[in-house]
N, C-alpha and C positions, 0 to 999 in steps of 0.2 A: 672728126675735127672739133676741138673745143670752141665754144662761142667766144668771140672777142668782146672786149669791153666797150660799151657805149659811154664814152667820157662826156661829162658835162662840158659845155663850152667854157674854155678857160677865160679868166678875166684878161682883158686886153693888156692891162698894165703888166701883168705877169708875163704874158707871152713876149712882149717887147723886151722885157728884161733878159730873156733867154739869149739875146745877142751878146750879152756881156758875161755869160757864164764861162768861168774858167775851165779849161780842158787840160788834160795831161799832154805831154809832148807828143804822144802817139795819136792824139785826137780822141782818146777815150774819155767819156764823161759819165757822170751819174745822172739819172733822170731829173729834170728840173720842174716837171709838172707835179704840183701837190697831189693831184688825183692818183699819181703813181706811187704814193707813199702811205703806209699804214703805221701807226704808233709813233709817227715822227713827221715833221715837215721835211722838205727836200734837204738832203745833205749834199753839198757840192764838193767837187775836187778842190776848190779853193779853200773851203773851210776845213778840209782834211789835211791841208799842207802841213808837213812836219809830223803828222800823226799817221796811223795805220787803219786799215779796215779789213775785216774778215767777211767774205761773201759766201753764203751757203745757198747753192742752187738745189732745189728739192722737187721731187715728184709727189704731188699731193695724193695720188691714188695708190701709193705704196704703203702697205701696213708696217713694214719694217722701218721705213722712214719716219712714220708717225711715232713709233715707239722710241725712236732715237732722240726726240726732242728734249726730254728731261736731262739727258746727258749733255746735250749741246748747251742748254741753258746753264747747267751747272758749270760747264767749261767757261762760259763767258763770265760767270760770277767769280771764278778764280782769278780773273784778270781785271776785276773791278778796280777803278782808280788808275789804271794804266792807260796810256794814250792810244787806245784802239777801240773801234766801234764794231760790233757784230751786227751784220745785216743779212736778213733772209731774202731770197729772190725766188719768185714764182712766175713762170712764163706760160703764156697761152691761155690764161683764165681771166674772167671778168673780176673786177674789184670785189663785188659782193661775195663771190665764191671764196676768194682769198681771205677776206675778212672773217667769214664763217669758219674757215679752216684754222686760222690763227687763233681765234677765240677758243676753238675746240682743243687745241694743243697748248694753250696758255703760254704763248711766246711773247715776251715783252720787247723783243728787238724791233728796230726799224725794219720794215718790210717793203721791198720794191715789187710793185705790181707791173708785170711786163706782158700785157695782153697780146701784142703783135710780135713778141719775141725779138724786138729791136735790141734791147739791152743784152739779151743772151747772145745774139749774133755779134754785137760789138765787143763782147768779152771773149769771143772765140770759143765759146762753150758749145759742144755738140748738143743738139736738141735734147732737153731733159724729157724723159719718158719712162715707161716701165722697163725699157731696155737700158736706160741710162738714168738711174734713179736719183743720183745726187753727184754734185761736183763742188769743189771748193776753190775759190780764187782769193787772192789777197792784193791789197794796194799798199805799197810800201811808203815810207815818209817822203819819198821824192815823187810820188804820184804814179809810180810804175805798177802796172797790172801784171800779176804772175800767177801761175797755177800753184795750188797747194796740194798737200798729200792728205786725202781724206782718211787714209788708214793710220795717220799719226797727226792728229789735229793739234795737240799741244806743241809739237815741234813746228808745225806750220804757223801757229800764233807767235811763238818765240822768234821765228825767223822774220815775220812781218814787223815785229816790234823793234828790230835792230835799228837803232838810230832815231827812234820816235821820241817825241817830247811834246809837252803841252806848250801853248803860247803863253799861258798864264799859269803859274804853279798853284795848284789847288791848296797846297799847304799854307799859302800866304793869304788865303781867303777865309773869312769868318764863316763858321758852320751855317748860319742862317742864309747865307748868300750862295751856297754851293749849287743849288738848282739854277740860279741865275747865271753863275759862272759857267755851268755846263752848257746852257743855251748859247751864251756868248762865244764860248770856245768853238762851237760848231756852227757859228754864223747866224743863229736864230735870235737876233737882237731884239726883235719885237716882243718875243715871249718874256724877255727879262726886263722890259722897260718899266713896268709898274713896280716891281720889287726894287729895282735900282733907284727909282725916284724916291720911294719911301725910305730906303736905307741911307740915302744921302742926307736925310734929315734926322737920322737916328741919334739918340743921346749916348749910345754906346760907342766909344772910340774905335774899337776893333771893327765893328760893323760899318761905321762911317768911312774908315780908312779903306776897307775892302771895296766899298761902293765907289769911292773916289778912284781907286785903281782900275776898276772895271769900266767906269764912266770915261776915264781918260783913254782907255783902250778903244772903246766904241767910237769916241769922237775922232780919234786919230784915223781909224779905219774909214769913217765917213768922209773925212777930208781927202784921203787917198782915192776913194772911189769917185770923187768929184773931179779929179785931175784930168780925165779924158776930155771933159767939157771946157777946160780952161783955155782961153785964147783961140778957139776954133770957130769957124763960121758955119760948120755943118749943123743945120737945124735938127736933123734927125738924130745925129750922134748926141747932141745936147739933150734932146728930149728923152732918148733912151737912158742916158746917164741920170738925169734928174728923176725919171720915173723909177728907175731901179733903186736909187737912194730913198725916194719917198716910200717905196714898198718895204725895203729892208729895214729902214730905221723908223718905222711907224711907232709912235709913242714917245719919240725923242724930239727935242727942239731942232727944227731944220733950218738951215741957212735961208735967208731971204731969196737968194738966187735960185733956189730949188722951187719954193712955193710960187714966186712970181714968174719964174721961167717956164714952169709947166703951163700956166694959164696963157702966157704969151705965145709959146710955141705950138700949143694945141690947134691954133688956127692957121699955122703956116701951111701953104699948099703942099710942100714936100712931105711934111709930117702927116698931113691928112691922107696923102696918097699911100704912104707906107701903112697907115692904120687900116685904110680900106682894103689893101691887099691882104693884111693879116686876117681881117674878118672873113674874106673868101677862103683863105687857107684853112682856118679853123673849121669852117663848115665842111670842107672836103675831108679833112682829117677825121672829123666825127663820122662821116659817112663810111670812111674806110674801116671803121671799127664796128660797123653794123653787123647784126646777126644774119642779115639778108644777103645772100651771095650776089643777087642782081644789083643791089645798091652798092656793094663793095666793088664790083666790076665796073660799074658806071663811075664810081669815085676814082678809080685808077685812071680811067681815060681823062677825067676832069683834072686830075693831078698833073698829068703830062701837059695838057693844054695850058693850065694855069702856070706851071713852071716856065714854059716857053714864053708866055705872054708877059710874065712879070719877072723876067730874069734879072732885072736891075734892082729889084727890091729885096729886102731881107727875107720876106715871106717867100718870094720866088726861089731864093737860094735854098731855104730850108725845105721847100717843097721838092726841089730837085734832089737834095740829099736824101730825103725820105723815099723818093721814087727809086733811087739807086739801092737803098737798103732793102726795099721790098723785092726788087729784081734779083738781088743776090741771095 
């Protein structure tokens, strides 16, 4: 059995934002934990809306699979500029091992690290192994997950692209801002913040106009994400909303309601209770990913007890969902 990943404790701010992660209609979602991504920050179903994704599940111990990577990378390059992202998925291995493999095969794609095989199971993929060396899945523009044909990958990509389009047409963006555009297109606003601020002051009309277009898009999305907190008395919902906005839009000017609201709500008893539950859950989750079977078995028992005792909290609900995944 491959050793599972010992994940660093997630920042509490990020964990709480998980409650607002968009899912497809069938409940499928991409990992939200940054520790589960290589070559990229987390790509969400929400940021993929209207676009497509190609998911390549691979067995790292297969020599033929290793030799296939140059052709796979070349395939992705043929679709450069089109609204699809190519993602590699490795299940059952620790992050360090996946990073080493990806460097060895020189793959620039975003890579999902799936140490507990949760994502593999969620996708309905039979366990990848030397008996099942690779599989391909696609996400269509409507967020639906479907099997692809690994024997005809171009046709699989073309099928996934049917109806896909960018939120912002890259043809309308000045060349110097294309990296910022790509980050924004996939919801990684923070990475684009510095370049966008600089471009808004540019003396070049095309650069400034592109920066204004991108900035307007970001600000509109920020306001949309604040809507769940408008006019509600639920302190925890408000706190999660503000925290998610604070994280996602780091580097941008935030509304006063976010900055002051976070400080005020952080001392609310209901919020403090939810935070305390998350801290316990993170500790249990880390133990579940230990290399030591005794620690893992103990964590499974703690997970059940925790889920039952904290059933009314978000952390308790996530714990129960994780417990069911492990059982299945």
